[in-house]
matplotlib code that plots the C-alpha trace (Angstrom):
import matplotlib.pyplot as plt

x = [-77.3, -75.7, -76.2, -74.6, -71.3, -72.3, -74.3, -71.3, -68.8, -68.2, -67.5, -63.9, -62.6, -61.2, -58.0, -58.3, -58.1, -54.6, -53.0, -49.6, -49.0, -46.3, -46.8, -46.3, -42.6, -42.6, -41.0, -43.5, -46.2, -49.8, -51.2, -54.4, -55.0, -54.9, -51.9, -48.3, -46.6, -44.0, -41.4, -40.9, -42.0, -44.4, -47.3, -50.4, -50.0, -52.8, -51.0, -47.6, -46.8, -50.4, -51.2, -48.7, -50.1, -53.6, -52.7, -50.1, -52.4, -50.9, -52.8, -55.5, -54.5, -57.7, -56.7, -54.2, -54.3, -53.8, -51.1, -51.5, -52.7, -56.3, -57.0, -60.8, -60.4, -58.2, -61.1, -63.6, -61.6, -61.1, -64.8, -67.1, -65.9, -66.0, -63.6, -61.1, -57.4, -55.1, -51.5, -49.1, -46.0, -43.2, -40.5, -37.5, -37.3, -38.9, -36.5, -35.3, -37.8, -40.8, -42.7, -45.5, -47.2, -51.0, -53.4, -56.3, -59.4, -59.2, -57.1, -57.9, -57.7, -57.5, -53.8, -52.3, -50.3, -49.2, -46.2, -47.2, -45.2, -44.2, -42.9, -45.7, -47.2, -50.8, -51.3, -54.6, -56.4, -59.5, -57.8, -58.0, -54.9, -52.9, -52.2, -54.1, -52.3, -53.5, -50.8, -48.0, -49.4, -49.8, -46.3, -44.8, -46.8, -45.5, -41.9, -42.1, -43.8, -40.9, -38.6, -40.3, -39.9, -42.2, -45.4, -45.4, -48.3, -47.3, -48.8, -50.2, -48.1, -47.8, -45.8, -42.8, -43.8, -41.0, -41.6, -42.3, -45.8, -47.2, -46.5, -42.8, -42.9, -45.2, -44.5, -46.3, -46.8, -48.2, -52.0, -54.3, -56.6, -58.9, -60.3, -63.6, -64.1, -67.4, -65.7, -62.5, -61.0, -58.0, -57.0, -56.2, -53.9, -55.5, -59.1, -60.0, -57.4, -58.1, -58.7, -62.2, -61.5, -60.3, -63.2, -65.7, -64.0, -64.2, -67.9, -68.6, -66.7, -68.4, -71.9, -71.3, -70.1, -72.4, -72.4, -70.4, -69.4, -67.0, -68.5, -66.5, -68.2, -66.6, -63.9, -64.5, -68.2, -69.5, -72.9, -73.9, -76.9, -78.7, -81.9, -84.3, -82.7, -79.5, -77.2, -74.6, -71.8, -69.4, -66.2, -65.5, -62.3, -63.9, -63.6, -66.6, -68.2, -68.0, -69.4, -72.3, -73.2, -73.1, -75.3, -77.7, -78.0, -78.8, -81.2, -83.2, -83.4, -84.7, -81.5, -79.8, -81.4, -80.0, -83.3, -86.8, -87.0, -83.5, -82.8, -79.9, -80.3, -77.3, -73.6, -70.9, -67.3, -64.6, -60.9, -61.3, -63.4, -67.2, -69.2, -72.7, -75.1, -78.1, -80.9, -81.7, -84.6, -84.0, -84.1, -81.5, -78.2, -74.7, -74.9, -78.1, -76.6, -73.5, -75.1, -77.1, -74.0, -72.0, -74.8, -74.9, -71.1, -71.6, -74.3, -72.2, -69.2, -71.4, -72.7, -69.2, -68.2, -70.9, -69.9, -73.4, -74.9, -77.3, -80.9, -83.4, -84.4, -80.8, -79.9, -82.8, -81.6, -78.1, -79.4, -81.1, -78.0, -75.9, -78.3, -78.1, -74.3, -72.3, -68.6, -67.2, -63.5]
y = [46.4, 43.1, 41.7, 44.5, 42.9, 40.0, 42.5, 44.7, 42.4, 39.0, 36.3, 35.9, 32.6, 30.3, 28.4, 24.7, 22.3, 21.2, 24.4, 25.0, 28.1, 29.1, 28.1, 30.3, 30.3, 30.8, 27.4, 24.6, 23.9, 23.8, 20.2, 18.6, 19.2, 15.4, 14.7, 14.3, 17.6, 18.2, 19.0, 15.3, 15.5, 12.6, 14.6, 15.7, 19.0, 20.6, 19.7, 20.9, 23.7, 24.0, 25.3, 28.1, 28.9, 29.1, 31.6, 33.7, 36.3, 39.7, 42.5, 43.9, 47.1, 49.2, 51.4, 49.3, 51.8, 54.9, 57.2, 55.8, 58.1, 57.4, 55.6, 55.7, 54.1, 51.4, 50.5, 50.7, 48.4, 46.0, 45.9, 47.3, 47.0, 43.7, 44.4, 47.3, 48.0, 50.9, 51.5, 51.6, 53.7, 52.3, 54.3, 54.4, 52.8, 49.4, 46.5, 45.7, 43.6, 44.8, 47.4, 48.0, 47.1, 47.1, 46.7, 44.4, 43.8, 40.0, 37.6, 34.1, 31.3, 33.8, 34.3, 36.9, 38.2, 37.2, 38.2, 38.0, 36.6, 40.2, 40.8, 43.1, 42.4, 42.2, 42.5, 41.1, 43.1, 41.0, 38.0, 36.7, 37.7, 35.7, 38.5, 41.4, 43.9, 43.8, 46.3, 44.1, 41.0, 42.9, 44.3, 40.9, 39.6, 42.5, 41.9, 38.3, 39.1, 41.4, 38.5, 35.6, 34.6, 35.9, 33.8, 32.8, 33.3, 34.2, 31.9, 32.9, 32.9, 34.6, 37.8, 38.2, 40.3, 42.7, 42.9, 46.2, 47.6, 49.1, 52.5, 51.5, 50.4, 52.8, 56.3, 58.6, 61.1, 58.5, 59.1, 56.1, 56.3, 53.3, 52.1, 50.2, 47.5, 45.9, 42.4, 40.6, 40.7, 42.4, 39.0, 37.9, 40.0, 38.6, 37.8, 37.1, 34.2, 32.8, 29.1, 27.8, 27.0, 30.6, 32.0, 29.9, 31.0, 34.7, 34.3, 32.8, 35.6, 38.3, 36.9, 37.2, 40.8, 43.6, 46.5, 49.3, 52.8, 55.2, 58.7, 61.7, 64.5, 63.4, 61.0, 57.3, 57.2, 54.1, 53.5, 49.9, 48.2, 45.3, 43.5, 45.3, 48.7, 50.6, 51.9, 54.5, 53.6, 56.4, 55.8, 58.9, 60.0, 62.0, 60.9, 58.6, 60.4, 63.8, 62.3, 60.6, 63.9, 65.6, 63.0, 63.2, 66.9, 66.5, 63.6, 65.5, 68.5, 66.4, 67.0, 63.5, 62.2, 62.5, 63.3, 61.9, 58.2, 58.0, 57.3, 57.3, 53.8, 53.7, 53.1, 50.5, 50.5, 49.1, 49.3, 52.2, 54.3, 55.0, 54.2, 55.8, 53.9, 55.2, 53.3, 54.6, 54.0, 51.2, 53.7, 56.1, 55.5, 56.6, 59.7, 60.7, 60.8, 62.9, 66.3, 65.3, 63.8, 67.0, 69.1, 66.7, 67.1, 70.8, 70.2, 67.7, 70.1, 72.7, 70.1, 68.9, 72.4, 72.8, 72.5, 73.1, 70.4, 68.0, 68.8, 66.1, 65.3, 65.1, 62.8, 60.5, 60.6, 59.7, 56.9, 55.5, 55.7, 54.1, 51.2, 50.4, 50.5, 47.3, 46.6, 44.7, 44.6]
z = [-142.4, -141.4, -144.9, -146.8, -147.2, -149.6, -151.7, -152.4, -154.1, -155.5, -152.8, -152.1, -153.5, -150.8, -151.0, -151.8, -148.8, -148.2, -149.5, -148.0, -145.9, -143.4, -139.8, -136.8, -137.1, -140.9, -141.6, -141.1, -143.7, -142.3, -142.5, -141.2, -137.5, -136.8, -139.0, -137.6, -137.1, -139.9, -137.2, -136.5, -132.8, -133.3, -132.0, -133.9, -135.6, -133.5, -130.3, -131.6, -133.9, -134.9, -131.4, -131.8, -135.3, -134.0, -131.3, -133.1, -134.6, -133.8, -132.2, -134.5, -136.3, -136.4, -139.3, -141.4, -144.3, -142.2, -143.7, -147.2, -149.9, -150.6, -147.3, -147.9, -151.3, -149.9, -147.5, -150.4, -152.6, -149.7, -148.7, -151.3, -154.9, -156.8, -159.6, -159.6, -160.0, -159.1, -160.0, -157.0, -156.9, -154.7, -153.0, -155.3, -158.7, -159.5, -159.8, -163.4, -165.2, -163.3, -165.4, -163.0, -159.7, -159.7, -156.8, -157.7, -155.6, -156.1, -158.2, -159.7, -157.2, -154.3, -155.0, -152.8, -155.7, -159.2, -161.2, -164.9, -167.7, -168.7, -165.2, -164.0, -160.6, -159.5, -155.7, -154.4, -151.7, -150.9, -149.2, -145.7, -143.8, -141.3, -138.8, -137.4, -139.6, -143.2, -144.2, -143.0, -144.7, -148.0, -147.7, -147.2, -150.2, -152.3, -151.3, -152.3, -155.6, -156.4, -156.0, -157.8, -161.4, -164.1, -164.5, -160.7, -158.2, -154.6, -152.0, -148.6, -145.5, -142.1, -142.4, -140.0, -137.0, -137.7, -141.4, -143.3, -143.8, -147.0, -145.5, -145.6, -149.2, -151.1, -152.1, -149.7, -152.6, -155.0, -155.4, -155.4, -158.4, -158.6, -161.9, -161.4, -164.0, -165.1, -164.9, -164.2, -167.7, -166.2, -165.0, -168.6, -170.8, -174.0, -173.3, -176.9, -177.1, -173.7, -173.3, -172.8, -169.2, -168.5, -170.4, -168.3, -165.1, -166.1, -167.0, -163.5, -161.7, -163.8, -163.1, -159.4, -159.4, -158.4, -160.9, -159.2, -160.2, -158.4, -158.2, -159.4, -157.4, -154.1, -152.9, -152.1, -152.8, -154.7, -156.3, -156.8, -158.4, -156.7, -157.9, -155.6, -155.1, -155.7, -152.9, -152.3, -149.9, -149.0, -147.0, -145.0, -143.2, -140.4, -136.7, -136.1, -133.2, -134.9, -138.2, -136.4, -134.7, -138.1, -139.7, -136.8, -137.2, -140.9, -140.3, -137.7, -140.0, -142.9, -144.9, -144.8, -148.0, -151.5, -153.2, -153.6, -152.8, -151.2, -147.5, -145.2, -143.7, -141.4, -141.5, -140.9, -139.6, -141.8, -141.0, -138.6, -140.9, -141.0, -144.2, -144.4, -146.6, -148.6, -150.3, -153.7, -156.1, -158.6, -161.5, -160.0, -161.8, -160.8, -163.0, -161.4, -157.9, -158.7, -158.1, -155.0, -153.4, -154.1, -152.5, -149.5, -149.1, -148.6, -146.0, -144.2, -144.1, -142.3, -139.9, -139.1, -138.3, -135.6, -132.0, -130.6, -128.3, -130.0, -129.5, -128.3, -131.9, -133.0, -130.1, -131.1, -134.7, -133.6, -131.5, -134.5, -136.6, -133.9, -133.4, -137.1, -137.2, -137.7, -137.8, -140.8, -139.7]

ax = plt.figure().add_subplot(projection="3d")
ax.plot(x, y, z, "-o")
ax.set_aspect("equal")
plt.show()
């Protein structure tokens, strides 16, 4: 289970060395640890403002997307899906000159956000964040993207501790409807007329992406294809302990599979939610799993509704599931 993460999406690009970002107080650029601090104190950065920057991570928010429409899909797009987009609806009207705001799994050069030449905004989700609250970091990036000139990428920085969160900026009634792409052509408005350099970059990114499909039978379930076998990863909103009990009941009863050759192999935690994982035969495609997943959802609902104490077999099944559980975030 510990190796699932690199199998589910393209590796996140890393910022180039020497990239500038805000320091702990939001004003000082980050420099090399042994270089003079930009504040002019004469001390090395690591012994001056760098020390504050290193220890200024805010308390970790366990469920940063809680309260947003489609919380499970936010987690999936952050952790499971290589290439996807989703339109975002803000509270109130968009500023003049900004036709749309789109969430994207990842952007070129690991940009946190990009305002295109036409004024539209792409907000990158799969970036390392400077604080313990992904929602606050994304909201800060979005606010800055709304203010920059067209054709400008937004650089990384530490969000102000008292800044807004996504829950403050997005319409609570606006549904999140992810569109999974086979590649990263959504980066470029006119792929056919892209430069050779851009075309080569797209080819490299597309080659690293694992084929992924969002199922339609249930919410936040994603099929993916890997060289040896296929997988189903399903982000679930249920409280972890209750969900593990329900999965244990089904596993002990021989009802946790999704058909012949499939197997519930465990689960992982991501951003406060639990993500069960099934191994699937190599020949089982996304369309083949739709009906079995819908049938499993009915069995799971019945198991979740049970308050009966776990039997000895169910406790052993639960122990096995718990032992194979890892935490990604």
